[in-house]
C-alpha positions as CSV (number, residue, x, y, z in Angstrom):
1,M,121.1,72.7,160.6
2,A,118.3,72.2,158.1
3,T,116.0,69.2,158.6
4,L,116.6,68.1,154.9
5,D,119.3,68.6,152.3
6,Y,117.5,71.1,150.2
7,V,120.4,71.6,147.8
8,R,120.5,68.0,146.9
9,I,116.7,67.8,146.7
10,Y,116.3,70.7,144.3
11,D,119.4,69.9,142.3
12,H,117.5,66.7,141.5
13,Y,114.2,68.7,141.0
14,W,115.7,71.0,138.3
15,S,117.6,68.2,136.6
16,R,114.2,66.8,135.4
17,P,113.4,67.8,131.8
18,D,109.7,68.3,132.8
19,R,110.8,70.9,135.4
20,W,113.6,72.8,133.7
21,G,112.3,76.1,132.3
22,G,109.0,75.9,134.1
23,H,107.5,78.3,136.6
24,S,105.0,78.0,139.4
25,F,102.9,80.9,138.1
26,K,101.1,81.3,134.7
27,D,101.2,85.1,134.3
28,P,104.3,86.9,135.5
29,E,102.8,90.3,134.7
30,W,99.8,89.7,136.8
31,L,101.9,88.4,139.7
32,A,104.2,91.4,139.4
33,N,101.2,93.7,139.7
34,Q,100.2,91.8,142.9
35,V,103.7,92.2,144.3
36,L,103.9,95.9,143.4
37,T,100.6,96.6,145.2
38,I,102.7,96.6,148.4
39,C,106.3,96.5,147.3
40,H,106.1,99.5,145.0
41,Q,109.3,101.3,145.9
42,G,112.9,100.4,146.5
43,S,114.8,97.1,146.2
44,I,113.3,93.6,146.2
45,L,114.8,90.2,147.0
46,D,113.1,87.2,145.5
47,V,113.8,84.3,147.9
48,G,113.6,80.9,146.1
49,C,113.4,82.4,142.6
50,G,113.4,79.2,140.6
51,M,114.1,80.0,136.9
52,G,114.0,83.7,137.8
53,L,111.3,84.9,135.5
54,L,109.6,87.1,138.1
55,V,112.9,89.0,138.8
56,R,113.3,89.7,135.1
57,T,109.7,90.9,134.9
58,L,110.3,93.3,137.8
59,L,113.6,94.5,136.3
60,A,111.7,95.3,133.0
61,R,109.5,97.6,135.1
62,G,112.5,99.4,136.5
63,I,112.5,97.7,139.9
64,D,115.9,97.0,141.5
65,A,115.3,93.3,141.9
66,Y,117.7,90.5,143.1
67,A,117.2,86.8,143.8
68,I,118.5,83.8,145.6
69,D,117.8,80.1,145.2
70,V,119.2,77.0,146.8
71,A,119.8,75.2,143.4
72,P,123.0,76.2,141.6
73,A,121.7,75.3,138.2
74,V,118.9,77.9,138.2
75,I,121.2,80.6,139.6
76,D,123.7,79.9,136.7
77,E,120.8,80.2,134.2
78,G,119.5,83.4,135.8
79,N,123.0,85.1,135.7
80,R,123.4,84.0,132.1
81,L,120.2,85.8,131.1
82,T,120.7,88.8,133.6
83,P,124.2,88.9,135.0
84,G,124.8,89.9,138.6
85,R,121.2,89.6,139.8
86,Y,121.2,86.0,141.1
87,Q,123.1,84.3,144.0
88,Q,123.0,80.9,145.4
89,G,121.6,80.8,148.9
90,S,119.0,79.1,151.2
91,I,115.9,80.7,152.7
92,L,117.1,79.2,156.0
93,D,120.3,81.3,155.8
94,I,119.8,84.2,153.4
95,P,123.3,85.5,152.4
96,Y,122.6,89.2,153.1
97,P,122.9,91.4,156.2
98,D,119.9,92.6,158.3
99,D,117.6,95.1,156.6
100,S,119.3,94.7,153.2
101,F,116.2,95.1,151.0
102,D,113.1,97.3,151.1
103,S,111.0,94.2,150.3
104,V,111.3,90.5,150.2
105,I,109.1,88.2,148.1
106,S,108.9,84.4,148.2
107,I,106.7,82.6,145.7
108,D,105.8,78.9,146.3
109,V,108.8,78.2,148.6
110,L,107.6,77.9,152.2
111,E,105.4,74.9,151.6
112,H,108.4,73.0,150.2
113,L,110.1,73.1,153.6
114,A,109.7,70.6,156.4
115,P,107.4,72.0,159.1
116,E,110.3,72.2,161.6
117,D,112.2,74.5,159.2
118,V,109.3,77.0,158.5
119,P,109.8,79.3,161.5
120,R,113.5,79.7,160.8
121,A,112.7,80.6,157.1
122,I,110.1,83.2,158.2
123,A,112.6,84.7,160.6
124,E,115.2,85.0,157.8
125,L,112.6,86.8,155.6
126,F,111.9,89.1,158.4
127,R,115.5,89.8,159.1
128,V,116.6,90.9,155.7
129,T,113.6,93.1,154.8
130,R,113.4,96.7,155.9
131,R,109.7,96.9,155.4
132,H,107.5,94.7,153.2
133,A,107.1,91.0,152.4
134,F,104.9,89.4,149.8
135,I,104.5,85.6,150.3
136,R,102.7,83.1,148.0
137,L,102.4,79.5,149.0
138,G,100.3,76.4,148.3
139,T,98.0,74.6,150.7
140,Q,97.4,71.5,148.6
141,P,99.6,68.5,147.6
142,D,101.6,69.0,144.4
143,I,101.0,67.0,141.3
144,D,103.7,64.5,142.3
145,K,102.6,64.4,145.9
146,T,106.3,64.8,146.8
147,W,107.4,68.4,147.0
148,H,104.9,70.1,149.3
149,L,105.9,69.2,152.8
150,T,104.0,71.7,154.9
151,L,100.3,71.9,154.0
152,E,98.4,74.2,156.4
153,P,95.5,76.7,156.1
154,R,95.8,80.4,155.9
155,S,95.1,80.9,159.6
156,W,98.1,78.7,160.6
157,W,100.5,80.7,158.4
158,D,99.0,84.0,159.6
159,K,99.9,83.2,163.2
160,L,103.4,82.3,162.3
161,F,104.0,85.6,160.4
162,L,102.5,87.6,163.2
163,A,104.6,85.8,165.8
164,A,107.7,86.6,163.8
165,G,107.1,90.4,164.1
166,F,105.2,91.0,160.9
167,R,101.8,92.6,160.7
168,K,99.3,92.4,157.9
169,H,100.1,95.1,155.3
170,P,97.4,97.9,155.4
171,L,96.7,97.1,151.8
172,S,96.5,93.3,152.4
173,Q,92.9,93.1,151.2
174,L,93.8,94.7,147.9
175,V,95.9,91.6,147.4
176,T,93.3,89.1,148.7
177,G,89.8,90.6,149.1
178,Y,87.6,90.1,152.1
179,D,85.2,87.5,150.5
180,P,88.1,85.3,149.0
181,L,89.7,85.1,152.5
182,E,86.9,82.6,153.2
183,D,88.8,79.9,151.2
184,E,91.4,78.9,153.7
185,H,92.6,76.0,151.6
186,A,92.8,77.6,148.2
187,W,95.4,76.1,145.9
188,E,97.6,79.1,146.4
189,I,97.2,81.9,149.0
190,D,98.9,85.3,149.2
191,F,100.1,87.2,152.2
192,A,100.9,90.9,152.1
193,L,103.0,91.8,155.2
194,E,104.8,94.7,156.8
195,K,107.6,94.7,159.3
196,I,106.6,96.3,162.6
197,P,109.1,99.1,163.7
198,A,111.7,97.7,166.1
199,Q,110.9,100.1,169.0
200,A,107.2,99.4,168.6
201,R,107.7,95.6,168.6
202,A,109.7,95.9,171.8
203,A,107.2,98.3,173.5
204,Y,104.1,96.3,172.4
205,P,104.7,92.6,172.2
206,L,101.9,90.6,170.7
207,D,100.9,88.8,173.9
208,T,100.6,92.0,175.8
209,L,98.5,93.5,173.1
210,Q,96.1,90.6,173.1
211,Q,95.3,91.2,176.8
212,Q,93.2,94.3,175.9
213,R,91.7,93.0,172.7
214,N,88.1,93.2,174.0
215,L,88.3,97.0,174.0
216,H,91.3,97.8,171.7
217,M,93.1,95.6,169.2
218,D,95.4,96.3,166.3
219,M,93.6,94.2,163.7
220,L,96.7,94.1,161.5
221,R,98.3,91.9,164.2
222,E,95.4,89.5,164.6
223,S,94.3,86.5,162.5
224,G,90.7,85.5,161.9
225,R,87.3,86.6,160.9
226,R,86.9,89.5,163.3
227,S,90.1,91.2,162.2
228,D,89.3,90.6,158.6
229,A,86.0,92.3,159.0
230,H,87.5,95.4,160.6
231,I,90.2,95.7,157.9
232,A,87.5,95.2,155.2
233,R,85.6,98.3,156.5
234,Y,88.6,100.5,156.3
235,T,89.5,99.1,152.9
236,L,86.0,100.0,151.7
237,A,86.4,103.5,153.1
238,R,89.7,104.2,151.4
239,Q,87.9,104.1,148.1
240,Y,86.4,107.5,149.1
241,V,89.8,109.1,150.0
242,H,90.9,111.3,147.1
243,P,94.2,113.1,146.6
244,D,94.7,116.1,149.0
245,H,91.8,115.0,151.1
246,A,91.8,115.8,154.8
247,V,90.5,112.6,156.5
248,L,89.3,112.2,160.1
249,D,89.4,108.8,161.7
250,A,87.2,109.5,164.7
251,A,87.7,107.1,167.6
252,C,90.7,105.6,165.8
253,G,91.7,103.2,168.5
254,L,95.1,101.8,167.9
255,G,95.4,103.5,164.6
256,Y,95.6,100.6,162.1
257,G,92.6,102.0,160.2
258,S,94.2,105.4,159.8
259,A,97.2,103.6,158.2
260,I,94.8,101.8,155.8
261,L,93.3,105.2,154.9
262,A,96.7,106.8,154.4
263,A,98.4,104.0,152.5
264,N,98.8,104.9,148.8
265,T,95.8,107.3,148.8
266,A,97.7,110.6,148.5
267,A,95.6,112.0,151.3
268,Q,96.8,115.4,152.5
269,C,96.4,114.1,156.1
270,V,94.7,111.4,158.0
271,I,93.9,112.6,161.6
272,G,93.2,109.9,164.1
273,I,91.6,111.0,167.3
274,D,90.8,108.8,170.3
275,N,90.0,109.4,174.0
276,S,92.5,106.8,175.1
277,P,96.0,108.2,175.6
278,D,97.4,104.7,175.5
279,A,95.8,104.0,172.2
280,I,97.2,107.2,170.7
281,E,100.7,106.4,172.0
282,Y,100.5,102.9,170.3
283,A,99.2,104.4,167.0
284,D,102.0,107.0,166.9
285,A,104.7,104.4,167.7
286,N,103.5,101.9,165.1
287,F,102.3,104.0,162.1
288,S,103.4,107.7,162.2
289,T,106.8,107.0,160.6
290,A,105.7,104.4,158.1
291,Y,102.7,106.6,157.0
292,P,103.7,110.3,157.3
293,A,100.2,111.5,156.4
294,T,98.9,110.1,159.7
295,N,98.6,112.4,162.7
296,F,97.3,110.9,165.9
297,R,95.8,113.1,168.6
298,Y,94.1,112.6,172.0
299,G,90.7,114.1,172.3
300,D,87.0,113.7,173.0
301,L,84.9,114.3,169.9
302,T,81.7,114.6,171.9
303,Q,82.9,118.0,173.2
304,P,83.4,121.2,171.2
305,I,86.7,120.6,169.5
306,S,89.7,122.6,168.3
307,L,91.7,119.4,167.6
308,V,90.7,119.5,163.9
309,D,92.3,122.6,162.6
310,R,90.9,122.3,159.1
311,D,87.7,121.3,157.3
312,I,87.4,117.6,156.8
313,D,86.7,116.1,153.4
314,L,85.9,112.6,154.8
315,A,85.2,111.4,158.3
316,V,85.3,107.7,159.2
317,S,84.0,106.3,162.5
318,F,83.7,102.5,162.8
319,E,82.3,100.7,165.8
320,T,81.9,103.9,167.8
321,L,78.2,104.8,168.3
322,E,77.4,101.7,170.4
323,H,80.2,102.7,172.8
324,L,78.7,106.2,173.6
325,H,76.1,106.8,176.2
326,D,74.7,109.6,174.0
327,P,75.8,109.4,170.3
328,E,74.0,112.7,169.4
329,P,76.7,115.1,170.5
330,F,79.3,113.0,168.7
331,L,77.4,113.0,165.4
332,A,76.7,116.8,165.8
333,Q,80.3,117.6,166.3
334,L,81.4,115.3,163.5
335,A,79.0,117.0,161.1
336,Q,80.4,120.4,162.0
337,T,84.0,119.3,161.1
338,I,83.0,118.2,157.6
339,R,83.3,120.7,154.7
340,P,80.3,121.4,152.4
341,G,80.0,118.4,150.1
342,G,82.1,116.2,152.4
343,Q,81.2,112.6,153.4
344,A,81.2,110.4,156.5
345,I,81.3,106.6,156.8
346,F,79.9,104.8,159.9
347,S,79.5,101.2,161.0
348,V,77.6,99.6,163.9
349,P,77.0,95.9,165.0
350,N,73.6,94.7,163.9
351,D,71.5,93.4,166.8
352,W,74.2,92.0,169.0
353,T,71.7,91.0,171.7
354,N,71.4,87.8,173.7
355,E,68.3,85.9,174.8
356,S,67.5,88.7,177.3
357,G,67.5,91.3,174.6
358,Q,70.8,92.9,175.9
359,D,74.1,93.3,174.3
360,P,76.4,91.4,176.6
361,S,79.5,93.5,175.9
362,P,80.2,95.8,178.9
363,Y,81.5,98.4,176.4
364,H,78.3,98.6,174.4
365,F,75.5,101.0,175.6
366,H,73.2,100.5,172.6
367,A,72.0,97.7,170.4
368,Y,71.3,98.7,166.8
369,D,69.2,97.5,163.9
370,W,69.1,99.2,160.5
371,P,66.1,101.5,161.2
372,K,67.7,102.8,164.4
373,F,71.0,103.4,162.7
374,Y,69.4,105.1,159.7
375,Q,67.2,107.4,161.8
376,Q,70.1,108.4,164.1
377,L,72.4,109.3,161.1
378,S,69.6,111.1,159.3
379,R,69.4,113.9,161.8
380,H,72.7,115.2,160.5
381,F,73.5,113.2,157.3
382,I,71.9,112.0,154.1
383,V,72.6,108.2,153.8
384,E,73.7,107.6,150.2
385,K,74.9,104.0,150.3
386,A,74.5,101.1,152.6
387,Y,76.4,97.8,153.1
388,A,75.7,94.6,155.0
389,Q,78.7,92.8,156.3
390,I,79.1,89.3,157.7
391,A,82.1,87.6,159.2
392,G,80.6,84.5,160.7
393,G,81.8,82.8,163.8
394,A,80.6,85.6,166.1
395,M,77.4,86.2,168.1
396,K,75.2,86.3,165.1
397,L,75.1,84.3,161.8
398,T,77.8,82.0,163.1
399,D,77.8,79.6,160.2
400,Q,77.7,82.3,157.5
401,P,80.8,82.9,155.2
402,R,82.5,86.3,155.1
403,S,80.7,88.7,152.9
404,L,80.5,92.5,152.3
405,H,77.9,93.8,149.8
406,E,75.9,96.9,149.0
407,I,72.2,96.9,149.9
408,P,69.4,99.3,148.9
409,V,69.1,102.4,151.2
410,T,65.7,102.1,152.7
411,E,64.6,103.1,156.2
412,S,63.3,99.6,156.9
413,Q,66.2,97.5,155.5
414,T,66.1,93.9,156.9
415,A,69.0,92.2,155.1
416,E,71.0,89.7,157.0
417,A,74.1,91.4,158.6
418,E,76.4,91.3,161.5
419,W,77.4,94.9,160.8
420,W,75.8,97.8,159.0
421,I,78.0,100.3,157.1
422,A,76.6,103.6,155.9
423,I,78.1,106.1,153.4
424,A,76.6,109.5,154.2
425,R,76.8,113.2,153.2
426,K,76.3,116.1,155.6
427,K,72.7,117.2,155.6
428,G,72.0,120.3,153.6
429,D,75.1,120.0,151.5
430,Q,75.1,119.4,147.8
431,P,77.5,116.8,146.3
């Protein structure tokens, strides 16, 4: 049973002349673009469609879109304008079988539910989608201070979506960029989500995954500044992936970054290599089917390798160098795999040292500043661009907001940063 009689409440809502004909969004074309960033193929169900304008906008773009709403009046109006596309139904009991649609969307609905009803609504969205979900909701009181019943920050919603079996969509930061994630209480916030494959959910429950998070974590299944920062680095790197590129994700961990590099980039292949068999098994189970360009392999890139059976156009390796006793063989091997004119992208933590001058992580064997990072890369690569990244809330710069911005490439760079990112080209090659 629902906590409230939502049919009665929203029959009354839509009976008001100031509400009838209105929409919760100003620009349906812009919103459709946001939705189609992740829900770009197949059928879509709009759950809580209101007057149905978004469905009609998607239909005009050739999308096979349907809708439900709890209020009979708006469903009748929708079917008058576009027959057969609208059906009465509640987000708490969606009238479709499991996995009925490729994507579900829900715009300004969840915050209208009593808090006790929210988990059930999210479970229903999860049940009927085969793959994607796009959610928009408000975090502030509505103009009447009446209709918004659950007002919580982004982090609260994130945890509910992840607990339900969703992960962040690999393209989630194309929907909401890294810096704007700082505003947890924005008037409206968007969530781009993806359904984890059933077998992977069963094999890797979230609580088990979190037990190893200090070494490996799927950042698409974690909320917060640390995960946002990792996703942002891969989102930056995917800008350098071009059609037919062969991409190497060196020390790929659990493979979420390879999925970001493969998603909608038309890469020929994204090869993820890691020296942890468990990590490769996880990556394969979670991403290989959803992103066929990905190919996960066990291997040690500090040794002469035959794992990469083609020249690499772009190599990416984030948060790797500090984990190696001797980064030099790794960088040398990586440079050899890259074709003439190819690129490599690296990141390291910036000065993660405590009062004793040591990095307290047992997995880190080196502490970096920019000069050390630049000089080490320069033995094999020409550093073409540099970025400083801050997440805040970690060991350094704890009170700083999220930021990721380009900085001048100089050997003695001293900008504030928690991480350095370098875009480089193999030494001796011409662009």
